[in-house]
C-alpha positions, 0 to 999 in steps of 0.5 A: 499499499505504502508502494502504491502511494510512493508510486502515485506521489512520483507520478504527480512530481513528474508531472508537475516538473514537466508542467513547469518546464513547459510553462517556463518554456512558453514564458520564455519564448513569448517573452523573448519574442515580444519584450525585445521589439516591443519595449527594447527589452532584454532577452531572457533565460529560462531560470529568469522565466521561471522566476517571472512565472514564480513572481506573478504567481505571488503578485497576482495568484496567490497560494491559496489553493483553488477557487471556489473549492470552500462553495463546491464544499458547501454545496455538496453538504447541503445537497446531503441536508436536503436529503436528510430526513428531520430525524437525521438532521437531529442527529446531526445536530447533535453530533456536531454540538449545536456547532456554527453551521447554519445548513439553510441558505441565505435569504436573498435581497429583496430588489 
């Protein structure tokens, strides 16, 4: 079982390395094609293109996982809640100890 996990992690790492390399090469090619002609900029290397990608991720994308992932989880939970019987809902509430999760959707503002 552990061997299977290591194999999967290796595949993911290899795919990530290929993706980063490809994105860096595309960035380098586009920069070297456009920047010198349009702005009189310098030609950059592969490593500089990788740095530009990392810098743009930090400045514009952040490091916060997939966008909308939290909302997707809420939608699935709401579907499960709607399929529960009243007894199952009460049992769920008791299991959570009356936590802060409110399964009722927020009322839409009136126009």
